TIVO-2410 file (N, C-alpha, C; in nm, 3 decimals):
# residues 121
REC num residu      c1      c2      c3 atome chaine
REC   1      X  -0.007   0.459  -5.919     N      A
REC   1      X   0.144   0.370  -5.902    CA      A
REC   1      X   0.179   0.296  -6.028     C      A
REC   2      X   0.297   0.258  -6.014     N      A
REC   2      X   0.412   0.195  -6.142    CA      A
REC   2      X   0.331   0.044  -6.153     C      A
REC   3      X   0.330   0.039  -6.285     N      A
REC   3      X   0.346  -0.114  -6.328    CA      A
REC   3      X   0.396  -0.214  -6.219     C      A
REC   4      X   0.352  -0.331  -6.226     N      A
REC   4      X   0.425  -0.450  -6.162    CA      A
REC   4      X   0.554  -0.494  -6.260     C      A
REC   5      X   0.667  -0.485  -6.164     N      A
REC   5      X   0.776  -0.520  -6.246    CA      A
REC   5      X   0.797  -0.734  -6.237     C      A
REC   6      X   0.877  -0.771  -6.331     N      A
REC   6      X   0.864  -0.907  -6.304    CA      A
REC   6      X   0.944  -0.924  -6.225     C      A
REC   7      X   0.943  -1.070  -6.185     N      A
REC   7      X   1.051  -1.132  -6.037    CA      A
REC   7      X   1.185  -1.080  -6.008     C      A
REC   8      X   1.246  -1.071  -5.957     N      A
REC   8      X   1.379  -1.036  -5.994    CA      A
REC   8      X   1.480  -1.088  -5.893     C      A
REC   9      X   1.634  -1.070  -5.890     N      A
REC   9      X   1.697  -1.169  -5.801    CA      A
REC   9      X   1.755  -1.025  -5.698     C      A
REC  10      X   1.788  -1.057  -5.576     N      A
REC  10      X   1.801  -0.929  -5.508    CA      A
REC  10      X   1.928  -0.989  -5.371     C      A
REC  11      X   2.059  -0.859  -5.324     N      A
REC  11      X   2.122  -0.923  -5.237    CA      A
REC  11      X   2.018  -0.878  -5.132     C      A
REC  12      X   2.039  -0.909  -5.036     N      A
REC  12      X   1.951  -0.883  -4.893    CA      A
REC  12      X   2.066  -0.858  -4.794     C      A
REC  13      X   2.062  -0.790  -4.713     N      A
REC  13      X   2.131  -0.764  -4.593    CA      A
REC  13      X   2.057  -0.697  -4.450     C      A
REC  14      X   2.100  -0.684  -4.347     N      A
REC  14      X   2.067  -0.632  -4.250    CA      A
REC  14      X   2.067  -0.499  -4.206     C      A
REC  15      X   1.978  -0.434  -4.142     N      A
REC  15      X   1.994  -0.286  -4.163    CA      A
REC  15      X   1.923  -0.270  -4.058     C      A
REC  16      X   2.010  -0.159  -3.954     N      A
REC  16      X   1.973  -0.069  -3.827    CA      A
REC  16      X   1.818  -0.095  -3.824     C      A
REC  17      X   1.773  -0.067  -3.689     N      A
REC  17      X   1.621  -0.025  -3.718    CA      A
REC  17      X   1.572   0.074  -3.713     C      A
REC  18      X   1.736   0.203  -3.645     N      A
REC  18      X   1.718   0.336  -3.693    CA      A
REC  18      X   1.668   0.338  -3.896     C      A
REC  19      X   1.780   0.270  -3.943     N      A
REC  19      X   1.764   0.307  -4.104    CA      A
REC  19      X   1.584   0.261  -4.176     C      A
REC  20      X   1.560   0.131  -4.101     N      A
REC  20      X   1.497   0.068  -4.133    CA      A
REC  20      X   1.332   0.185  -4.067     C      A
REC  21      X   1.336   0.197  -3.973     N      A
REC  21      X   1.228   0.291  -3.933    CA      A
REC  21      X   1.241   0.466  -4.019     C      A
REC  22      X   1.386   0.488  -4.034     N      A
REC  22      X   1.407   0.673  -4.149    CA      A
REC  22      X   1.330   0.594  -4.280     C      A
REC  23      X   1.334   0.464  -4.313     N      A
REC  23      X   1.286   0.417  -4.468    CA      A
REC  23      X   1.112   0.397  -4.469     C      A
REC  24      X   1.112   0.337  -4.381     N      A
REC  24      X   0.934   0.370  -4.326    CA      A
REC  24      X   0.873   0.497  -4.369     C      A
REC  25      X   0.939   0.591  -4.238     N      A
REC  25      X   0.887   0.743  -4.262    CA      A
REC  25      X   0.892   0.771  -4.364     C      A
REC  26      X   1.015   0.723  -4.457     N      A
REC  26      X   1.027   0.853  -4.571    CA      A
REC  26      X   0.897   0.801  -4.709     C      A
REC  27      X   0.881   0.669  -4.724     N      A
REC  27      X   0.786   0.602  -4.763    CA      A
REC  27      X   0.652   0.625  -4.739     C      A
REC  28      X   0.619   0.680  -4.657     N      A
REC  28      X   0.507   0.696  -4.583    CA      A
REC  28      X   0.497   0.897  -4.616     C      A
REC  29      X   0.603   0.970  -4.575     N      A
REC  29      X   0.613   1.082  -4.613    CA      A
REC  29      X   0.567   1.094  -4.753     C      A
REC  30      X   0.649   1.070  -4.828     N      A
REC  30      X   0.627   1.068  -5.012    CA      A
REC  30      X   0.495   1.037  -5.046     C      A
REC  31      X   0.402   0.930  -4.980     N      A
REC  31      X   0.258   0.906  -4.993    CA      A
REC  31      X   0.172   0.985  -4.969     C      A
REC  32      X   0.229   1.023  -4.866     N      A
REC  32      X   0.076   1.171  -4.781    CA      A
REC  32      X   0.139   1.236  -4.763     C      A
REC  33      X   0.213   1.318  -4.807     N      A
REC  33      X   0.205   1.487  -4.801    CA      A
REC  33      X   0.200   1.531  -4.992     C      A
REC  34      X   0.086   1.615  -4.937     N      A
REC  34      X   0.011   1.692  -5.105    CA      A
REC  34      X   0.142   1.751  -5.181     C      A
REC  35      X   0.228   1.794  -5.111     N      A
REC  35      X   0.395   1.882  -5.175    CA      A
REC  35      X   0.475   1.773  -5.121     C      A
REC  36      X   0.508   1.706  -5.230     N      A
REC  36      X   0.611   1.579  -5.237    CA      A
REC  36      X   0.738   1.636  -5.205     C      A
REC  37      X   0.752   1.776  -5.265     N      A
REC  37      X   0.908   1.792  -5.257    CA      A
REC  37      X   0.957   1.818  -5.033     C      A
REC  38      X   0.828   1.793  -4.942     N      A
REC  38      X   0.867   1.855  -4.839    CA      A
REC  38      X   0.935   1.694  -4.771     C      A
REC  39      X   0.945   1.566  -4.875     N      A
REC  39      X   0.982   1.455  -4.846    CA      A
REC  39      X   1.114   1.442  -4.871     C      A
REC  40      X   1.152   1.532  -4.972     N      A
REC  40      X   1.295   1.504  -5.028    CA      A
REC  40      X   1.421   1.528  -4.914     C      A
REC  41      X   1.407   1.614  -4.809     N      A
REC  41      X   1.487   1.630  -4.709    CA      A
REC  41      X   1.530   1.460  -4.650     C      A
REC  42      X   1.393   1.415  -4.590     N      A
REC  42      X   1.470   1.312  -4.534    CA      A
REC  42      X   1.496   1.187  -4.615     C      A
REC  43      X   1.436   1.202  -4.718     N      A
REC  43      X   1.484   1.079  -4.831    CA      A
REC  43      X   1.633   1.098  -4.856     C      A
REC  44      X   1.690   1.195  -4.864     N      A
REC  44      X   1.844   1.239  -4.861    CA      A
REC  44      X   1.903   1.188  -4.765     C      A
REC  45      X   1.829   1.193  -4.638     N      A
REC  45      X   1.931   1.151  -4.536    CA      A
REC  45      X   1.920   1.022  -4.557     C      A
REC  46      X   1.843   0.988  -4.572     N      A
REC  46      X   1.764   0.799  -4.539    CA      A
REC  46      X   1.891   0.738  -4.630     C      A
REC  47      X   1.925   0.837  -4.780     N      A
REC  47      X   1.959   0.739  -4.843    CA      A
REC  47      X   2.136   0.781  -4.834     C      A
REC  48      X   2.202   0.871  -4.720     N      A
REC  48      X   2.286   0.846  -4.686    CA      A
REC  48      X   2.315   0.740  -4.570     C      A
REC  49      X   2.233   0.739  -4.521     N      A
REC  49      X   2.221   0.594  -4.439    CA      A
REC  49      X   2.227   0.451  -4.474     C      A
REC  50      X   2.154   0.452  -4.592     N      A
REC  50      X   2.150   0.310  -4.654    CA      A
REC  50      X   2.295   0.312  -4.750     C      A
REC  51      X   2.380   0.420  -4.789     N      A
REC  51      X   2.471   0.408  -4.893    CA      A
REC  51      X   2.567   0.337  -4.807     C      A
REC  52      X   2.595   0.372  -4.641     N      A
REC  52      X   2.662   0.351  -4.574    CA      A
REC  52      X   2.627   0.219  -4.520     C      A
REC  53      X   2.512   0.193  -4.485     N      A
REC  53      X   2.549   0.031  -4.451    CA      A
REC  53      X   2.545  -0.076  -4.591     C      A
REC  54      X   2.499   0.000  -4.678     N      A
REC  54      X   2.525  -0.097  -4.794    CA      A
REC  54      X   2.663  -0.121  -4.824     C      A
REC  55      X   2.777  -0.041  -4.804     N      A
REC  55      X   2.903  -0.006  -4.896    CA      A
REC  55      X   2.992  -0.057  -4.760     C      A
REC  56      X   2.946  -0.086  -4.629     N      A
REC  56      X   3.029  -0.120  -4.542    CA      A
REC  56      X   2.983  -0.296  -4.507     C      A
REC  57      X   2.834  -0.363  -4.575     N      A
REC  57      X   2.803  -0.482  -4.574    CA      A
REC  57      X   2.853  -0.565  -4.692     C      A
REC  58      X   2.902  -0.488  -4.809     N      A
REC  58      X   2.995  -0.567  -4.922    CA      A
REC  58      X   3.096  -0.499  -4.935     C      A
REC  59      X   3.159  -0.414  -4.864     N      A
REC  59      X   3.309  -0.408  -4.897    CA      A
REC  59      X   3.370  -0.397  -4.732     C      A
REC  60      X   3.319  -0.372  -4.656     N      A
REC  60      X   3.396  -0.390  -4.540    CA      A
REC  60      X   3.392  -0.528  -4.439     C      A
REC  61      X   3.241  -0.589  -4.429     N      A
REC  61      X   3.185  -0.667  -4.330    CA      A
REC  61      X   3.265  -0.858  -4.419     C      A
REC  62      X   3.316  -0.804  -4.525     N      A
REC  62      X   3.361  -0.941  -4.584    CA      A
REC  62      X   3.504  -0.947  -4.557     C      A
REC  63      X   3.584  -0.849  -4.557     N      A
REC  63      X   3.713  -0.863  -4.525    CA      A
REC  63      X   3.709  -0.853  -4.323     C      A
REC  64      X   3.663  -0.801  -4.292     N      A
REC  64      X   3.643  -0.874  -4.143    CA      A
REC  64      X   3.632  -1.032  -4.113     C      A
REC  65      X   3.531  -1.056  -4.170     N      A
REC  65      X   3.489  -1.226  -4.161    CA      A
REC  65      X   3.626  -1.288  -4.249     C      A
REC  66      X   3.700  -1.255  -4.304     N      A
REC  66      X   3.802  -1.291  -4.395    CA      A
REC  66      X   3.941  -1.277  -4.261     C      A
REC  67      X   3.950  -1.188  -4.183     N      A
REC  67      X   4.023  -1.177  -4.100    CA      A
REC  67      X   4.123  -1.075  -4.193     C      A
REC  68      X   4.077  -1.012  -4.257     N      A
REC  68      X   4.176  -0.905  -4.325    CA      A
REC  68      X   4.216  -0.827  -4.211     C      A
REC  69      X   4.396  -0.717  -4.227     N      A
REC  69      X   4.439  -0.656  -4.096    CA      A
REC  69      X   4.362  -0.510  -4.120     C      A
REC  70      X   4.365  -0.474  -3.969     N      A
REC  70      X   4.340  -0.342  -3.935    CA      A
REC  70      X   4.335  -0.249  -4.051     C      A
REC  71      X   4.488  -0.233  -4.079     N      A
REC  71      X   4.540  -0.098  -4.152    CA      A
REC  71      X   4.454  -0.129  -4.294     C      A
REC  72      X   4.454  -0.280  -4.343     N      A
REC  72      X   4.398  -0.282  -4.500    CA      A
REC  72      X   4.213  -0.264  -4.470     C      A
REC  73      X   4.135  -0.283  -4.366     N      A
REC  73      X   4.013  -0.283  -4.315    CA      A
REC  73      X   3.986  -0.138  -4.287     C      A
REC  74      X   4.096  -0.005  -4.240     N      A
REC  74      X   4.091   0.119  -4.241    CA      A
REC  74      X   4.114   0.200  -4.392     C      A
REC  75      X   4.191   0.143  -4.456     N      A
REC  75      X   4.183   0.221  -4.603    CA      A
REC  75      X   4.027   0.152  -4.645     C      A
REC  76      X   3.996   0.109  -4.637     N      A
REC  76      X   3.822   0.024  -4.725    CA      A
REC  76      X   3.763   0.154  -4.634     C      A
REC  77      X   3.770   0.183  -4.522     N      A
REC  77      X   3.708   0.216  -4.454    CA      A
REC  77      X   3.712   0.370  -4.523     C      A
REC  78      X   3.807   0.450  -4.549     N      A
REC  78      X   3.881   0.604  -4.595    CA      A
REC  78      X   3.788   0.553  -4.757     C      A
REC  79      X   3.785   0.457  -4.838     N      A
REC  79      X   3.736   0.474  -4.988    CA      A
REC  79      X   3.624   0.511  -4.963     C      A
REC  80      X   3.553   0.408  -4.843     N      A
REC  80      X   3.401   0.437  -4.830    CA      A
REC  80      X   3.344   0.554  -4.819     C      A
REC  81      X   3.414   0.622  -4.748     N      A
REC  81      X   3.351   0.772  -4.671    CA      A
REC  81      X   3.381   0.845  -4.823     C      A
REC  82      X   3.470   0.845  -4.916     N      A
REC  82      X   3.498   0.907  -5.034    CA      A
REC  82      X   3.386   0.882  -5.099     C      A
REC  83      X   3.370   0.775  -5.105     N      A
REC  83      X   3.274   0.733  -5.227    CA      A
REC  83      X   3.173   0.767  -5.184     C      A
REC  84      X   3.129   0.745  -5.062     N      A
REC  84      X   2.955   0.826  -5.004    CA      A
REC  84      X   2.992   0.979  -5.044     C      A
REC  85      X   3.100   1.072  -5.052     N      A
REC  85      X   3.048   1.194  -5.075    CA      A
REC  85      X   3.057   1.187  -5.217     C      A
REC  86      X   3.126   1.128  -5.233     N      A
REC  86      X   3.092   1.140  -5.423    CA      A
REC  86      X   2.922   1.106  -5.471     C      A
REC  87      X   2.915   0.988  -5.429     N      A
REC  87      X   2.755   0.907  -5.472    CA      A
REC  87      X   2.641   1.071  -5.421     C      A
REC  88      X   2.694   1.109  -5.301     N      A
REC  88      X   2.575   1.181  -5.226    CA      A
REC  88      X   2.584   1.331  -5.303     C      A
REC  89      X   2.708   1.329  -5.368     N      A
REC  89      X   2.654   1.524  -5.465    CA      A
REC  89      X   2.593   1.497  -5.512     C      A
REC  90      X   2.621   1.350  -5.589     N      A
REC  90      X   2.490   1.342  -5.742    CA      A
REC  90      X   2.419   1.299  -5.698     C      A
REC  91      X   2.367   1.246  -5.593     N      A
REC  91      X   2.246   1.198  -5.558    CA      A
REC  91      X   2.143   1.297  -5.469     C      A
REC  92      X   2.217   1.400  -5.435     N      A
REC  92      X   2.155   1.520  -5.386    CA      A
REC  92      X   2.070   1.592  -5.526     C      A
REC  93      X   2.135   1.614  -5.632     N      A
REC  93      X   2.160   1.718  -5.688    CA      A
REC  93      X   2.033   1.655  -5.793     C      A
REC  94      X   2.027   1.479  -5.806     N      A
REC  94      X   1.923   1.461  -5.869    CA      A
REC  94      X   1.754   1.423  -5.791     C      A
REC  95      X   1.793   1.422  -5.682     N      A
REC  95      X   1.682   1.383  -5.545    CA      A
REC  95      X   1.637   1.533  -5.571     C      A
REC  96      X   1.680   1.638  -5.564     N      A
REC  96      X   1.616   1.782  -5.565    CA      A
REC  96      X   1.580   1.796  -5.656     C      A
REC  97      X   1.524   1.746  -5.798     N      A
REC  97      X   1.509   1.789  -5.877    CA      A
REC  97      X   1.392   1.673  -5.945     C      A
REC  98      X   1.351   1.576  -5.837     N      A
REC  98      X   1.264   1.519  -5.863    CA      A
REC  98      X   1.117   1.527  -5.877     C      A
REC  99      X   1.018   1.504  -5.959     N      A
REC  99      X   0.876   1.523  -5.998    CA      A
REC  99      X   0.801   1.427  -5.891     C      A
REC 100      X   0.642   1.428  -5.849     N      A
REC 100      X   0.563   1.383  -5.728    CA      A
REC 100      X   0.596   1.237  -5.820     C      A
REC 101      X   0.576   1.215  -5.952     N      A
REC 101      X   0.547   1.098  -6.007    CA      A
REC 101      X   0.681   1.037  -5.971     C      A
REC 102      X   0.797   1.071  -5.984     N      A
REC 102      X   0.945   0.998  -5.992    CA      A
REC 102      X   0.948   0.942  -5.838     C      A
REC 103      X   0.910   1.042  -5.723     N      A
REC 103      X   0.908   1.021  -5.570    CA      A
REC 103      X   0.828   0.887  -5.530     C      A
REC 104      X   0.736   0.924  -5.656     N      A
REC 104      X   0.606   0.801  -5.582    CA      A
REC 104      X   0.666   0.666  -5.621     C      A
REC 105      X   0.739   0.647  -5.739     N      A
REC 105      X   0.818   0.546  -5.801    CA      A
REC 105      X   0.920   0.526  -5.678     C      A
REC 106      X   1.026   0.571  -5.649     N      A
REC 106      X   1.109   0.579  -5.512    CA      A
REC 106      X   1.035   0.503  -5.400     C      A
REC 107      X   0.924   0.568  -5.365     N      A
REC 107      X   0.850   0.483  -5.250    CA      A
REC 107      X   0.805   0.341  -5.294     C      A
REC 108      X   0.771   0.357  -5.375     N      A
REC 108      X   0.756   0.182  -5.461    CA      A
REC 108      X   0.876   0.106  -5.435     C      A
REC 109      X   0.955   0.117  -5.489     N      A
REC 109      X   1.070   0.075  -5.475    CA      A
REC 109      X   1.165   0.053  -5.340     C      A
REC 110      X   1.141   0.163  -5.270     N      A
REC 110      X   1.143   0.114  -5.126    CA      A
REC 110      X   1.040   0.049  -5.061     C      A
REC 111      X   0.978   0.039  -5.037     N      A
REC 111      X   0.870  -0.035  -4.984    CA      A
REC 111      X   0.881  -0.158  -5.070     C      A
REC 112      X   0.913  -0.221  -5.139     N      A
REC 112      X   0.887  -0.328  -5.231    CA      A
REC 112      X   1.029  -0.402  -5.199     C      A
REC 113      X   1.130  -0.350  -5.162     N      A
REC 113      X   1.247  -0.340  -5.153    CA      A
REC 113      X   1.281  -0.415  -5.009     C      A
REC 114      X   1.239  -0.356  -4.888     N      A
REC 114      X   1.265  -0.352  -4.755    CA      A
REC 114      X   1.172  -0.438  -4.728     C      A
REC 115      X   1.276  -0.546  -4.622     N      A
REC 115      X   1.207  -0.690  -4.603    CA      A
REC 115      X   1.221  -0.666  -4.420     C      A
REC 116      X   1.107  -0.715  -4.409     N      A
REC 116      X   1.099  -0.691  -4.218    CA      A
REC 116      X   1.069  -0.890  -4.147     C      A
REC 117      X   1.192  -0.945  -4.157     N      A
REC 117      X   1.228  -1.082  -4.127    CA      A
REC 117      X   1.213  -1.108  -3.975     C      A
REC 118      X   1.126  -1.234  -3.940     N      A
REC 118      X   1.113  -1.237  -3.814    CA      A
REC 118      X   1.250  -1.325  -3.761     C      A
REC 119      X   1.298  -1.353  -3.654     N      A
REC 119      X   1.418  -1.438  -3.584    CA      A
REC 119      X   1.360  -1.532  -3.583     C      A
REC 120      X   1.468  -1.607  -3.656     N      A
REC 120      X   1.411  -1.786  -3.619    CA      A
REC 120      X   1.471  -1.786  -3.446     C      A
REC 121      X   1.327  -1.924  -3.424     N      A
REC 121      X   1.319  -1.940  -3.261    CA      A
REC 121      X   1.399  -2.039  -3.280     C      A
***
């Protein structure tokens, strides 16, 4: 297990139940698998979904809140798809080469940053 990190500041945003469940399953798989490389395909799948969620939240959602035109928002959607493809090409190559210790570090990171908040009553 990695050493404790000093406290940090984070952006936070809501994710789908599906992405939450995928992330939990990836963390469990990395920690449980003797051959940790078996957890790489679901990790890559989860990363793609996380990229979609993060880029949409930080790029598209604020434009919707600001009432930006549909044409402009569609341009951002195209840019998000393009950015995701580029990021995934690099991420897949790197992720496939991770060793067990590195995968465990990623599991720790995901576990630290995955928050489950109760709805206010």
